N, C-alpha and C positions, 0 to 999 in steps of 0.2 A: 483694353483691346483697341479702343478708338485711337489711341496715341501711337500705335505701332507704325513705324516708318518702313518703307520699302526694303531696306537692308535686313529687316527682321523677318520678312516673309517671302522674299524673292529667292530664286535660285541664283547663287553667285557664280561668276565665271562660266556662263552658259556656253555650251557647244554652239558655234555659229557656222552656218554655211557661208560659202564664198559665192559671189555673183557668177563666177565662171565655171562653177561645178555643174556637171551633168545631173539631170534629175534622178538617174538611177543611183548616183552617189548619195544624194540627199535622202532618198527613200531608205537606203541602208543605214544612214545616220539616225533617222527617225526610229527605225526598228530597233537599233542598238540602245537608244536612249528611252524608248517607250514613250515618245511624245508625238503630238499631232501637228506641231509647228516648230519652226526654228527661226531664230533671228538670222539675218544676213548681214555680214560685216565685211568691210574692205580690209586690206592688209594692215592698216593702221588701227584696226579695232573700232572704226566708226560705223555706227548703224546705218545701213543703206536700204534695208527692207526686212520683210518677214515673208517666209514661205510656209504655206499650210498644206494639209492634205488636199483640201479643195483645189488649191492652185496646181496640184500635181496631176489632176485630171485634165488631159488636153481637150479642153472644151470644144475647140474648133474641129477636132478629129473625133471626139467622143470615145477616146480609147483610154481606159484606165490601165495603170501598171499591172494590176492583177491579171490581165490577159496573158502576161508572159508565162504564167504557170498553168494555164488551162489549154486543153486541146480543142474545145468547141465553145462557142458562145451562142446560147439559145439555139443549139442544133446546127449552127453554121460552122464550118471549119475556120479556125483562127487564121489560117493562111489568107483568108479574105481580108483580114485586118492587119497583115504584116507590114504594109507600108506605114500605117499609123504607128505601129510598135517600133519600127526602126527610127521614126522621128523622135520617140521618147528618149532615145539614147543620144540624140544630137542637140536637143533643146537644153538650154542652160537655165540656171536659177534666175538670172537677170531677166529672162524672157517671160517668166510666169509669176515672179514675186510681186508682192504689194510694196511699191516703193513709197517713201515718206510715211511710214506707218505711225499710228498713234503711239506715243511713248510717254513715260513719266520720269520725273527726276527722282533722285533718291529720297528726298524729303516728303514724298507723297505718303499720306496715311492709308492704312488698310481700308478704311471706310471710303475714302475718295477713289482709291483704285477699284474697289468693288462697284461703286456707283458708275464709274466711267466704263467699266467692262459691261455692266448691265445696259446702260443707256446706248452705247455704241455697238452692242452685240459682238463684243470681242472675246476671243478665247484666250488670247495672250496679250501681255503688255511688256514690251521691252523697257528696261530701266536704263536711262542714259545719264551720264554725268557730262554735261556739255554735249558733244556728239559721240562720245565714247560709250560703247555698250558695257555696262557693268553688271547687269542681271536680267533675269526674265521672270515675269510673274505669269503663272498658269492658273487657271480657275481652281485647280486642286490645291494650290498653295494657299489661296484665300480660304477655301473650305476647311483645310486642315487647321488654320488659325481660328476661324469662326467657331468651329465645333471642338476645338482643343483636342484634335486627334494627332497622336504621334505618328510619324512616318514609319511605315512598316519596312523591315529589311527586305531587300530583293533577293 
C-alpha cells in the first residue's frame, strides 16, 4: 500500500471546469459527477485552479445557489435576494476559484498524498505532469485504497 503511486489511486482524465464558465454550469457539472470540487484547466489542459462547493457560495453576497429553488428564506421572500441570485449567473469560475492550487506529481505515494491532504486540510489534490492536469485525487480515492473497498457501481 505504501508504494502505490498517484496513477493507481487517482481519477484519470478528470472532468475540468474552464475559467470562463459561469457558476451555474459548474454546479451542473458537479451534480452530474457527484463531486464537491473540480479542477480548472485552460484550453491546453494546464491546471489553473480548483473550484469547490465552498467557492460557489458568493461570500460577499451571502447567497447560495440553493436559493434558486426555494420561494422563501427564513420567512423572507426570495425576491429580496434576487439581485444576488442574478449575480450568480454572471460570475465566472475564474472569479471564485483557488488559483495556484496545491497539486502533486504522478510519482507521489498514497501515504504522501494522504499526509499532504491532512496537513493542508485539502479535500482534493490535482495530479499534474509538468503543468498538464492528468488526474484528480479525492479523499474517497484514498479511503477506498486504505480500506481496500471496491468502488460501487452507480
